[in-house]
Every structure is written in structure tokens, then in C-alpha cells.
C-alpha positions as CSV (number, residue, x, y, z in Angstrom):
1,M,9.2,-107.5,-17.8
2,D,9.6,-110.1,-14.7
3,P,6.6,-111.2,-13.0
4,S,7.7,-109.9,-9.6
5,E,7.3,-106.4,-11.4
6,T,3.6,-104.8,-11.1
7,S,1.7,-102.0,-13.1
8,R,3.6,-99.4,-10.7
9,S,6.6,-100.1,-12.0
10,R,5.7,-99.2,-16.0
11,T,7.8,-96.4,-15.7
12,P,9.5,-94.8,-18.9
13,S,12.9,-96.1,-18.6
14,N,11.7,-99.8,-17.7
15,I,9.7,-100.1,-20.7
16,A,12.1,-98.2,-23.0
17,A,14.6,-101.2,-22.0
18,Y,12.3,-103.8,-22.6
19,F,11.5,-103.1,-26.0
20,G,14.7,-102.1,-26.9
21,R,15.7,-105.4,-27.2
22,L,13.0,-106.4,-29.5
23,A,13.6,-103.5,-31.8
24,G,15.3,-105.2,-34.5
25,T,12.2,-108.0,-34.8
26,Y,9.4,-106.7,-33.1
27,G,6.1,-106.9,-35.3
28,D,7.7,-109.4,-37.7
29,G,6.4,-112.7,-39.0
30,A,3.1,-114.3,-40.0
31,Y,1.3,-113.7,-36.5
32,Y,2.2,-109.7,-36.6
33,G,2.1,-109.7,-40.5
34,N,-2.0,-110.8,-40.5
35,R,-2.7,-109.3,-37.5
36,R,-1.5,-105.9,-39.1
37,A,-3.3,-106.9,-42.4
38,A,-6.7,-107.0,-40.8
39,V,-6.2,-103.8,-39.0
40,L,-5.2,-102.2,-42.3
41,D,-8.3,-103.3,-44.2
42,A,-11.0,-102.4,-41.4
43,L,-9.6,-98.9,-41.0
44,A,-8.7,-98.7,-45.1
45,G,-11.8,-95.5,-44.9
46,E,-10.0,-93.6,-42.4
47,I,-6.4,-94.1,-43.9
48,A,-7.6,-93.2,-47.2
49,S,-9.4,-89.8,-45.8
50,A,-6.3,-89.0,-43.3
51,R,-4.3,-85.7,-43.8
52,D,-1.9,-85.6,-40.8
53,M,-1.5,-88.7,-39.0
54,L,0.2,-89.8,-35.8
55,D,1.5,-93.3,-35.0
56,V,1.7,-93.1,-31.1
57,G,4.3,-95.9,-29.9
58,C,5.3,-96.5,-33.5
59,G,8.0,-98.6,-32.3
60,N,10.2,-100.2,-35.3
61,G,8.0,-98.5,-38.1
62,A,5.9,-101.5,-38.7
63,Y,2.5,-99.6,-39.4
64,L,4.6,-96.8,-40.4
65,T,5.5,-98.0,-43.9
66,K,1.9,-99.1,-44.8
67,F,0.7,-95.2,-43.7
68,V,3.2,-93.7,-46.0
69,A,3.0,-95.7,-48.7
70,A,-0.8,-95.5,-48.9
71,A,-2.6,-93.4,-51.7
72,G,-2.5,-89.9,-51.4
73,N,-1.0,-86.9,-50.2
74,R,-0.6,-86.9,-46.3
75,T,2.0,-86.0,-43.3
76,V,3.0,-88.9,-41.5
77,T,4.8,-88.9,-37.6
78,G,5.6,-91.3,-35.6
79,V,6.7,-91.3,-31.9
80,D,8.2,-93.7,-29.8
81,L,9.9,-94.0,-26.1
82,T,12.7,-96.3,-26.9
83,F,15.4,-94.8,-28.7
84,D,16.4,-98.1,-30.6
85,M,12.8,-98.8,-32.0
86,L,13.3,-95.3,-33.8
87,L,16.4,-96.4,-35.0
88,S,14.8,-99.3,-36.7
89,A,12.0,-97.4,-38.0
90,R,14.2,-95.2,-39.7
91,E,16.0,-97.8,-41.4
92,R,12.2,-99.4,-42.7
93,V,11.3,-96.1,-43.3
94,G,14.0,-94.0,-44.6
95,P,13.2,-89.9,-44.9
96,K,9.4,-90.4,-45.8
97,C,8.2,-89.2,-42.1
98,R,9.0,-87.5,-39.3
99,L,9.6,-89.5,-35.9
100,V,9.9,-88.3,-32.6
101,N,11.4,-89.8,-29.3
102,A,9.0,-88.6,-26.9
103,D,7.1,-89.9,-23.8
104,V,3.4,-90.6,-24.9
105,S,1.9,-89.2,-21.7
106,R,3.4,-85.8,-22.7
107,L,3.0,-85.6,-26.5
108,P,5.3,-82.3,-28.0
109,F,2.8,-81.2,-30.5
110,K,0.2,-78.4,-30.2
111,A,-3.4,-79.0,-29.8
112,A,-5.3,-80.0,-32.7
113,S,-2.2,-80.7,-34.9
114,F,-3.5,-84.6,-36.2
115,D,-6.5,-85.5,-38.1
116,F,-5.7,-89.3,-37.5
117,I,-4.1,-90.6,-34.5
118,F,-3.2,-94.5,-34.3
119,A,-1.8,-96.5,-30.9
120,S,-1.2,-99.9,-31.8
121,H,-0.9,-101.7,-28.0
122,V,0.4,-98.8,-26.2
123,L,-2.4,-98.7,-23.6
124,Q,-1.8,-101.5,-21.8
125,F,1.7,-100.3,-21.1
126,V,0.2,-97.1,-19.2
127,A,-0.5,-96.5,-15.5
128,D,-3.1,-93.9,-15.8
129,V,-5.0,-94.4,-19.0
130,E,-7.5,-91.5,-19.1
131,S,-4.7,-89.3,-18.8
132,V,-3.0,-90.8,-21.4
133,V,-5.9,-91.0,-23.8
134,A,-6.6,-87.2,-23.1
135,E,-3.1,-86.3,-24.0
136,F,-3.8,-88.1,-27.3
137,A,-7.5,-86.6,-27.9
138,R,-6.0,-82.8,-26.8
139,C,-3.7,-83.1,-30.4
140,L,-6.9,-84.5,-32.4
141,Q,-8.4,-82.0,-34.8
142,R,-12.3,-81.2,-35.1
143,G,-13.6,-84.0,-37.3
144,G,-10.7,-86.5,-36.9
145,V,-10.5,-90.0,-35.9
146,M,-8.2,-91.6,-32.7
147,I,-7.9,-95.4,-33.0
148,A,-6.8,-97.9,-29.9
149,T,-6.4,-101.7,-30.4
150,G,-7.8,-103.5,-27.4
151,Q,-6.3,-106.8,-27.7
152,R,-3.1,-107.5,-25.5
153,D,-0.7,-110.1,-26.2
154,D,-1.7,-112.3,-23.5
155,S,-4.7,-113.4,-25.3
156,V,-2.8,-115.4,-27.5
157,R,-1.2,-117.0,-23.8
158,Q,-4.6,-117.3,-22.5
159,M,-5.6,-119.4,-25.9
160,L,-2.8,-121.2,-25.1
161,S,-3.1,-122.4,-21.6
162,V,-7.0,-123.8,-22.5
163,I,-5.1,-125.9,-25.4
164,V,-2.1,-127.4,-24.1
165,G,-3.5,-128.2,-20.7
166,Q,-2.6,-126.9,-17.3
167,E,0.4,-129.1,-16.9
168,K,2.0,-128.0,-20.0
169,W,1.3,-124.4,-19.8
170,R,2.9,-124.2,-16.5
171,E,6.2,-125.4,-18.3
172,Y,5.6,-122.9,-20.9
173,R,4.6,-120.4,-18.4
174,E,7.5,-120.8,-16.5
175,V,10.4,-121.3,-19.5
176,I,8.9,-119.3,-22.2
177,F,6.5,-116.6,-20.7
178,R,8.1,-115.9,-17.4
179,R,9.2,-112.7,-18.0
180,A,5.7,-111.4,-19.3
181,E,4.3,-108.7,-17.8
182,R,1.7,-109.1,-14.8
183,R,-1.7,-107.7,-15.4
184,E,-3.5,-106.2,-13.3
185,A,-6.8,-107.9,-12.3
186,D,-8.7,-106.4,-16.3
187,A,-10.8,-108.9,-18.0
188,R,-11.8,-106.8,-20.6
189,P,-9.0,-103.9,-21.2
190,K,-11.0,-102.6,-23.7
191,D,-14.0,-101.2,-21.9
192,R,-11.6,-98.9,-19.9
193,Y,-10.3,-98.1,-23.1
194,Q,-13.6,-96.8,-24.4
195,Q,-14.2,-95.1,-20.9
196,A,-11.6,-93.1,-21.2
197,F,-12.0,-92.0,-25.1
198,L,-15.7,-91.3,-24.0
199,K,-14.3,-88.9,-21.0
200,A,-11.7,-87.2,-23.4
201,G,-15.0,-86.2,-25.4
202,L,-14.8,-88.3,-28.4
203,R,-17.8,-90.4,-30.0
204,V,-16.7,-94.0,-29.6
205,E,-17.4,-97.0,-31.7
206,E,-15.8,-100.5,-31.8
207,R,-14.9,-102.4,-34.8
208,A,-13.3,-106.0,-35.3
209,A,-10.7,-106.9,-37.1
210,P,-10.4,-111.1,-38.1
211,F,-7.4,-112.4,-38.8
212,T,-6.3,-116.3,-39.0
213,V,-2.7,-117.8,-38.0
214,T,-1.5,-121.7,-37.7
215,W,0.3,-123.3,-35.2
216,P,3.5,-122.9,-36.8
217,E,2.7,-119.2,-37.5
218,I,2.3,-119.2,-33.0
219,A,5.7,-120.4,-32.8
220,E,7.2,-118.1,-35.2
221,W,5.9,-115.2,-33.1
222,I,6.9,-116.7,-29.8
223,N,10.3,-117.2,-31.0
224,I,10.5,-113.1,-32.5
225,R,8.2,-111.8,-29.2
226,W,9.2,-114.1,-26.0
227,R,12.9,-115.8,-27.1
228,P,14.5,-112.5,-27.1
229,L,13.9,-111.9,-23.3
230,I,15.0,-116.0,-22.4
231,P,18.6,-116.2,-20.9
232,A,20.9,-117.6,-23.2
233,D,21.2,-121.0,-20.7
234,E,17.5,-121.7,-21.0
235,R,17.0,-121.2,-24.4
236,E,17.5,-124.7,-25.2
237,R,14.4,-126.1,-23.3
238,A,12.7,-123.0,-24.4
239,D,13.4,-124.1,-28.1
240,A,12.7,-127.6,-27.5
241,M,9.0,-126.5,-26.2
242,I,8.6,-124.2,-29.2
243,G,9.6,-127.2,-31.9
244,E,6.8,-129.0,-30.3
245,L,4.5,-126.1,-30.2
246,A,5.3,-126.0,-34.1
247,K,4.0,-129.3,-34.3
248,M,0.8,-129.1,-33.0
249,G,-2.2,-129.2,-35.8
250,A,0.3,-127.6,-38.1
251,S,-2.4,-127.5,-40.9
252,Q,-4.9,-125.8,-38.5
253,S,-6.0,-122.2,-38.2
254,L,-7.3,-120.2,-36.0
255,T,-9.0,-117.5,-35.7
256,Q,-7.8,-114.5,-33.7
257,H,-9.8,-110.8,-33.5
258,E,-8.1,-107.5,-32.9
259,P,-10.8,-105.0,-31.5
260,L,-10.5,-101.4,-32.4
261,I,-11.7,-98.9,-30.5
262,I,-12.4,-95.6,-32.6
263,G,-13.1,-92.7,-31.1
264,R,-14.7,-89.5,-33.4
265,R,-14.3,-85.6,-32.7
266,D,-17.3,-84.0,-33.8
267,G,-16.3,-81.5,-36.6
């Protein structure tokens, strides 16, 4: 989204249009793959025992493919606001799960329909976290578990701003990340998520999923996540910057942590 937009502009149509441009590639590459593998490993026990799974904001199906492939018998449902994302998800997953086009704030399911609800990088795009979490919790069975990721993609941008220095970061921000959504002043979004989970009547725990990435993998992430949003007449300059970034400490690994907020409904 353009920096002039604020959280008040997080309307369903704006969000759908924003992610529609990323439907074919979102979640691809080593950065996303490493992060996803770490999350799946951290949640292996909960996934193994799930029987009715819901992936809210499933996007193009990156997690859905893993859920349907997991050992055991289960039904898997994916929900997303962006129709193009769902088309891509269908290509990836095939007929192995149900896909639903819906606004995550108004899920078209009966109460207590699922024993496992997963929302990866969804809550940062909603204006009213408490009401959306309450809607998720409405669909959760007794004894079920609900998981949301607590990290925002701008944590990587914050890391870059420190490493490359202020002058270089101003160039990156202007050319590559100018269309990043402006965030409200909220240094610890996961605290808000935890509070929303508690208000929805869930027992809450936090779990970290550590993963490592290299500089070339971060450059690849920028190409996948941000380059499609850069106007064509600015891409040559952006490509030069991304190329410079890929050469920085090419063999150096950086550790990131994906925080998981886990809520359980008592049986």
C-alpha cells in the first residue's frame, strides 16, 4: 500500500487488490520456505492431532499444501479475501481441500466448526483485531487450538535499516519499500494479539519458531515480495540496489524468529 494510506484504508477491496498482484509468487523462495518449515516444526504436535483444520487468510496455499500432506485423516479448509490467491491455491493444492472466498471478519461457518485454526500474517492487516479474533474463536471447538503469527514483515525492514545505515536505508525505503503499508505506532503487535486471544476466552501461550536466512535469500525475498509492486520505470534502479544487497555477507546467516500466539479453548 502507498505510505499515504493509514490503517483506516485497510478495506477488504484495498487488501484484495494489494495481494492480488502477488498471487502467483507470494510465499515462494528460501526466506518464506525456511520460515514456513520452522512454523510447521514448532506446531507438529498440534497439526498431528487436528481433524478439522481452517487456514484463515490462506493466500495461494503455501501452508495448505503442507496441511493436506500431513499424516492422518483430516479435513482442511482455506479462506481468503483475494480471489486470485484462491485460484493460485487451487492450482497448488488441487481438490484436496475446500476453498472459500470470504472476509475473515465474517467467516461463513457455524460455531465450533474447527479444532485447529491457523492465521499466518493476517492480524496485522485488520483494523479491529479483537473483533476478528473473536470471530475466529467463535468457530473453534472445545479443546481446539488457534494459532496466529506475531511477526510482521517490516521486522526484516527494520533489521535492514540498522545494518545498511541511515543514508542507504533512505534509498531502499524510497525505491523498494515505498509501497509498504504504514503501521500504527505499535512496537509489540503480538501483545495486542495475546490480549485479543485472552478476551476471546482462550488460554494463551507463546512459542518461537527460529529460522536462518542468508543475504542472497533476503534479496530473493525482496524480489518476490516487493518488486512486483515497484513501477516499471523504477525497477532498474531497484534491481541495482537488490543486487548490492545480495552481495553483502553472501555466506553469512542471519537468525530470525517467527513468534506464534497459541490460544486453547478448554474442553
